[in-house]
C-alpha positions, -999 to +999 in steps of 0.1 A: +000+000+000+011+036-003+028+045+030+041+079+038+077+074+047+086+111+053+070+135+078+061+168+062+078+196+080+074+234+080+096+258+099+086+293+110+110+320+122+103+353+138+114+380+162+099+389+196+107+415+223+113+403+258+127+417+290+159+401+303+174+405+337+208+423+336+235+412+361+267+428+374+301+411+373+292+391+404+260+378+388+237+399+410+206+413+393+208+450+385+176+456+365+159+446+332+165+454+296+142+451+266+158+429+239+148+415+205+151+378+203+150+356+172+131+323+174+125+293+152+095+270+156+085+239+137+055+219+128+052+185+113+024+162+102+015+130+084-008+136+055-043+122+055-044+092+032-031+066+008-037+064-029-073+053-036-085+060+000-119+076+001-114+112+014-149+117+028-185+107+024-200+141+021-223+132-008-214+097-017-192+081-027-207+063-057-187+031-064-192-001-082-172-032-089-156-042-122-128-065-135-095-048-144-088-052-181-051-049-174-029-045-143-034-011-126-025+008-095-049+016-067-059+053-070-056+054-108-082+058-135-095+028-154-109+040-188-146+040-190-150+028-154-136+052-127-109+055-101-098+024-083-106+029-046-086+013-019-097-019-001-074-033+026-075-068+011-058-056-021-024-056-003-027-094-001-020-099-038+016-090-033+041-086-061+063-110-081+049-141-064+056-128-029+022-134-014+019-108+013+042-081+001+022-048-001+017-032-035-005-006-051-004-027-084-033-051-089-031-078-116-054-080-146-088-095-141-089-085-104-124-075-092-120-040-079-142-012-066-141+020-088-154+054-078-174+074-103-184+102-079-169+114-046-136+126-031-105+103-032-068+105-024-046+100-056-010+106-065-004+138-084+009+117-114-025+101-118-045+134-120-040+140-158-055+106-167-084+111-143-091+146-158-090+131-193-118+106-185-139+121-157-154+154-146-127+163-121-119+191-096-087+191-076-096+198-039-061+196-024-027+196-041+005+203-021+032+227-033+058+212-055+058+190-085+066+154-073+044+129-091+041+108-059+027+137-038-008+128-025-037+150-036-074+149-032-097+150-062-134+152-066-148+131-094-183+135-107-191+110-135-173+098-165-169+119-196-186+106-228-163+082-246-163+051-267-145+034-238-176+034-215-193+001-212-225-012-197-203-037-177-183-010-159 
């Protein structure tokens, strides 16, 4: 499964004024003095999801099952069907014959759940394909350009195409 291996960090710097006690040569207090002091503070967080994880259930989601015509990653678009949403059991397929090794890639002919309407976490690299086949709005996209960054998209139906089937 997609696991976040790095904690997202943000650093803030600033300056404040504060009173400091002044001391004589012997270390005895002699008064106070107003000084400007620089500070640095940090914040860190894990992001909210994994590829294909349903972001919320505000007005749906609308999902159905289908067979994959070819191998595909969880959280990617399957033409004429929708975005593959994450189910915990998908990790059990493994990769390269290793039964329980986690993977986002599902083999061809796997029965999967696909979303046609709702909010879902996807990798930035999958957004172009989703936009090409579905009515899409990007709800959250972090700064930067890494294709593996996790984003949240709203999908609302498939676009008209010859790829749509009554099966999907």
